[in-house]
N, C-alpha and C positions, 0 to 999 in steps of 0.2 A: 455636523455635516452628514454624518452617517445615518443618523435617525431621520433627518429630513429626506434623504435619498430613499429610505425604506417607505416612507409615507407616499412619496411620489411614485415609487415602483409599484406599490400596492394598488394605488388609484389607477395607474396606467394599466396594470394587469387585469383589473376588473372590467376595464373598458375594451380589452383586446379581444374582440370577437370578429372573425373573418369568415366569409363564405368561400374563401379560396379552397379549391378542392384538389389541387395538384400535390402529389407527393414531392418530397425534397428532390430538387433537380441536380444537386451536387454543389451548388453555390453556397458559400458561407454567408449567412445573414447576420453576422455580428454587427455590422454598421446599422442595420435596421433595428435590431434589438436594443442597442445602446441608446437609440433615439426613441424608444418605446413605440416603434412602428411594427405593424404586422408583416409577416414574411410571405404570406400566401400559402404556407405549408398546410397540407391536409390536417384538419382538426382531429380526425379519427386516427389515433396512433395505434398501430397493431400491437397486440400483446403476445407474449410467449406462452404456448400451451403448457400447462402444469401437470397434465396427466397423460397417460399413454404408455407405450412400450418402453420408451426411454426412461421415464420416471420409475417404472417398475424394475427395470434392470439396475438403476442406481440404488434403489431400496434393497435389492438383493445383494448388491456389492457391500452395502453398509453392514450387513450381517457378519462380514469378515473382520470388521473393525473391533479391536480390543481396547477396552477402557477399564479404569479401576472400578471396583464394586460400587454399585449404587448409581453409576452413570449410564445414560442412554443416549444414543445418537440416532437422529432421524433426518429425513430430507426436508429441508425448509423451503427451497425454491429451485426451480430450473432456471438458471441464469447463464446464458452462453458466454464463455470466456471469462468467467467471474474472477476478478483479481482483488484489489483492495476495497475495503468497505468503510462506510461512514454511517453510523447509526444516527438517525434523526433525533434532535433534542426534544421535540415536542409531540411527535406523532409516532405511531407504530409502524415505521418504515425505515428503509435505509437506501443509500445510494451506493452503487457498485461500479468501480472503474474497470477498464479493460486495456489490453495492449493493442487494441484495434481502433475502432472509430465510434464506439458507443459507451455512454454512461447509462447504467440501468437504474430505474426507480422501482424499488421492490416494496410492496405494501401488503401488510397483514391486516386487512380491514376489520375483521371480526375478532382479532386478538386471540386466536386459538393456537398460535405457535406454528402456523403454516402460512406461507405467502399465498394471497388470493390473486395478486396481479403483478406481473413483471413486464415493464415496457420501457422503451428508450426515453431518456430525459433530454429535453431541449433538442429534438430531432432536426430543427431547422438550422443547427450549427454543424459544421464539419469538424469534429474532434479528431485529433491525431495523437494516438497513444495516450488517452486520458486515464492513466493508471492510478494517479494520486488523487484521493478525495479525502476531505477533512472539513471540520467546522470551526468557525470562530466562536468565541464564547457567547456572542449574542445572536447566533443562528444564521450566519451567512455560510453557504456551501462553497468551498474552494475546490476547483478542479485544476490539477496540475498536469499539463500535457507534456509531451516530449520537449517542446520549446515555446510554451506559452502558459500563462496562468490566468484563469478566469474566476470571477466571484459572483455568485448568484444569491441575491437577497431573497429571503423567504421562499427558498426552493421547495421546501416540503409542503408548502401551501399552494404553490402555483406551478406544480409540475404536470398538471392534468393536460394542458395544451402544449402545442409545439413551441410556442413563443413565450419566453420568460425574461424577466429583467436580468441584466448582466452588467458587470463592471469588468473592464479589461485591465487587469492588474499589471501583467507583463505582456506586451504584444508579441505576436508571432516572430520568432527569431531573436527575442530579447533575453531569453534565459541563459543560453549558451551561444557562443559565436556560431553562425550558420555552418561555417566550414567544419565545425566539430560535431555536427549532427551525425548520428550513426545509428544503425539498426541494433548495434551491440550496447547493452547496458543503458538503454534509453528510457526505462520505465521509472518515473519519479514517484516518490512518496512524500507525504506532508503531515504536519501537525501544527497546531497553533498553541503557543505556550502561554503561561500566565502573564508574561510580559506583553501579550497582545501581538507578538511578531509571528509571522508565518515561517516555519522551518521546512526546508526542502532538501531532499537528498539528490546529489548529482553524481551518478556513476560515471567513471572515466571509460571511454569507449574501447580500450585495448585489453588484451590479456594482461600485459604489463606495459604501462605507458613508456614511450621512448624518452630519453633524457632531454631531447629538444622541446618536449611538451611541458616539462616541470614548471617552468616560470609561469606560463599562461594558465595552466591548470590550477596552480596555487592561488593565483590572483583572482580567478573566476570562481573558485570553489569547486571545480570539476574534480571528482575524486575526493569529495568532502561533503559538507553540509553548509548551506547558507541560510540566512534569515533576512526578512524584509517586511515592509509594511503590507498587510494583506488586502489593502484597498487601492493603493497607488503604486506599490512596488518600490517605494523610496527607502532610503537608509539601508540598502543591502550591504551585508557584511558576511564574511566567511567565519563560521564558528568552529568548524572541525576540518582538519586536513589529514592526509595519509590514509584515506579510505578508498578501497578499490571499487566496490559496487554495493552500496547499502540499498536494500529494497524493503525497509521496515524500520519504524522507530515509534517510541512512545515516551511520554513523561511519567516518571514515578509520582503518583499523586501525593505521596508522603513527603518527599523532599524537593519535588519539582525538578529533579535531575533528568536529563534526556538520555535515554538508552537507544541503541540501534544495532541492527544486525549488519554483517558484512560478509560478502561472498569472495572467496579467495582464488588464487591463480590456478588455472587449469594446466594439465599436461605435465605434472610433476610426479605422477604415480598415484596409486590408489590411496595412500595413507597421509599425504601432506599436500597443501597446508590445511590446517583445521579451519572450520567455519568459526565465525566470531559473533559474540554478543558484547557490545562495548558500552561504556558509561562516560558521558561528557560532563565533567565537573567544572570546567573552566573554558571560557571562550578562547579559541585559538589553539587548543590542544592538537597534537599530531599523533596519529594512531599507527605510525610506523611504515605504512606502505609507500613505495614498493620495496623498501629495504626489508621490512619484516612482513610476514603473513602469519599472524599468531606469533609464535616464537620460532618460526621457521624462517631462515634467511633466504629471501627470494632473490635479492640482488646478487648477481654472479652465478645463480643457478642455471640450469639448462633452459629455463623459461626466460632468463634475462641476463645472458652472458655479457652483454655490453655495459651492464651496470656493476661489474665486478669491483670498480674503484669508487663506487658511490659511498659517500660519507654517511655514517649512521645518523639519523635525525636525533637531535638533542631531546632528552626528556620524553622519548616515545612512550605512549600509553599502551600497555598490553591489555588483551581482552579480559573482561570479567569472567567469561565462560568460553572455553574452546569446545566445539562440537566435532564429531567425526568428519573427516575430510569429504568434501564434494556433496554433502547432503543438501546444500543450498538453502540455508535459513533465510526466509523472506520476512513476512509480516509478523509483528509481535504486539502484544497488548498487556497492560497490567490488569490484574483482576481485583476490582475494588467493589465487589458486590457481596451479597450475603447468602445466595442460594447454595453455592458450593461449600464443602466443609472448611473449617477454619484454617487448615494447613495451606489452602490455596489463596487465601485472602492476603493481598499485598504482594503476591508473587507475579511472575510473568509467564504467559503462554507464548510459544514461539512456533511458527509454522515452518516445516522443512519440505521444500518442493520436491526433493529427490534428485539423485545424481544423473548426469548424462554422459560423463566421460570417465567412468570407472569400470574395471573389469567385471565386477559383480555389483549390480545396482544396490543402492542404499538410500535410506531416507523415506520420504513420503509419509510423514508422521507429524505429530504435535508433541513438542517438549514442554515440560513445566520447569521453571527455574524459581526456586524459593529466593526471596530477598529479605534480608534481616533488618532489624531496627537500625542498624548502622549504615544501611543503604548498600551493602555488599551482597553479591550473589552467593547462594549456596550451591550444592551439588545438583545439576540438572537430572531429570528423570523423564522417561518416555510416558506421555499421558495417553496418547491415542496412536494406534498403528494398525496396519492391515490393508492399506491401499496398494501396497506393493506385494504382488503375488510371489512369495519366495520360491515356489516350486518352478515357476517358469521365468522369473526375472522380469515380468511385465507389470506395468502400472494399470490399476483400475481407478486411479485418482491421484491428483497431485495438489496437496494443500498449498495455498498461497498466503492467506491472511486469516487473522483471528480478531473477533470483535465481541464485546460484551453487550448484551441487550439489557434493557431496563429491569427486566425480571431476574437478571442474574444468569441467564443461560448464555452459552458461548456459541457464537457462529463461527463456521470455518468455510472459507471459500475454496473452490477447486476449479481451476481454469481448464484442466484436462477433461473432466467429466462435464463441465459446464453446469455446476451446481453449487448451492450453499446448504451446509448441514447445520443442524441445531443440537447442541449437547445440553442435556438437563441432568439434574441430580435429585434423586429421591431415595432416602435411606431405606 
C-alpha cells in the first residue's frame, strides 16, 4: 500500500502546477493536499538571504568556538529559529524544524559544504511547533508538531513548490489530549526504529507534574516516549515512562538501543538536578521521574513538597550519563561515519542549549560521549564550546541539535543565532 501511494503521489506532484499567485492566507490546506489538489499558494517561495551583515557577525562569533585539534567549524546556513534536523537520504539537503510555524528545506546544490538555498517547506500548510523531523527507512519525511503528526512522501524531491503530497498520521489534537496542550515542554522529537515504528518524545507540561496527572500521563505516554505506525498512527504504545522532558533521541546503530536526553526540574538551586542521557533497553522501563531526577530525589523537595509521600517507582532506571545541572541537553546523534578520528566512531554527540535559571550561566556547548562495545557510556567530554561569553555571561549562540552528513561532517543547529554550523576534520 505504501509503494502504491508513492507512485500516486509522484504522478500527482508532477501534474501539480497552478497559476495561483496569492501568498498563503493563513488557512490550512491539508484537506486539499491529501486529495492531491492545488492550494493556490504562490509558487514562488521566498528564500532566506545567506550573506550580509548577519552572516558575517555569525562567522566572527564562530572564531570563539574551541574544538579539538584538527577540527574546524564554519557557517553552513542561515536558518531562522533552527531546531531539529533531518538529513535527507538521497540528496544533499536537510529539513529543519522550529518551535514556531516553519519547517525549512536547506539545500547545498553544488556540494561545497555551504547551503545555497534555504526556504520554507510546504508553505501552504499551517504548522504549529513543527520541532520534530525524521525519516522512515524508505524516504518518507515525518514532521511531528505539538499535537499532530504528518508524513510527506518523497519530500526531498517535491519540496520546490508549495504543495506536496501528505499523509495525516495523527490528526490535530490526537497526539495528546487538547486540554494538556501547553506552551511548556511542547517541542516533540522523533526517530524511526529498525522495527519500522515511529518513536516520539512527549514532554510533560509542568515543572513537576501534580499527583492527579500521574494516571493520565502514564496512560498517554506524556512524560515519556511513545511509538506508533508512521503511516496511520495505529498500534500506539508507551515505551518509556518517568521522563520529564526529552528533546532528543537516537538509536545506537551497533545494537539498535534507543538513547535519549532528559531535562530536569527547575528551581532547586544551581547544582541539582543533573541533566540526563538515558538508555532504553526494554519496553516499559521507568526512568524515575518525578521521584528521581538523576540520583537527586525530587519528590518531597521544595519543587514538589506535595509528593513527599510518593512511593519510589520499582526498578527505576538511572541515567547512563549525568551532566552538570541546568545545561539543558537537547538533540543527540550517534557518530557512525569515517571522517572523524576513530575515538569518535560509535560514540554520541549531545547538544547543550544552555541554562536559563542559574546564578551563573552554563552550557551552550557540544559534549561527546564515548560508547563501548558493551553498549555502555564512557566518561563525557566537551567537544565544542565558546557560544557562551564567560566574561559577560551572555550567549552568542545556543546549540539545539546535531546531525551527521553523508561526508561525515557534523552539523549543529542554533535557534538563538538562527544558523546551522558544519564541523569538519582534517589532520
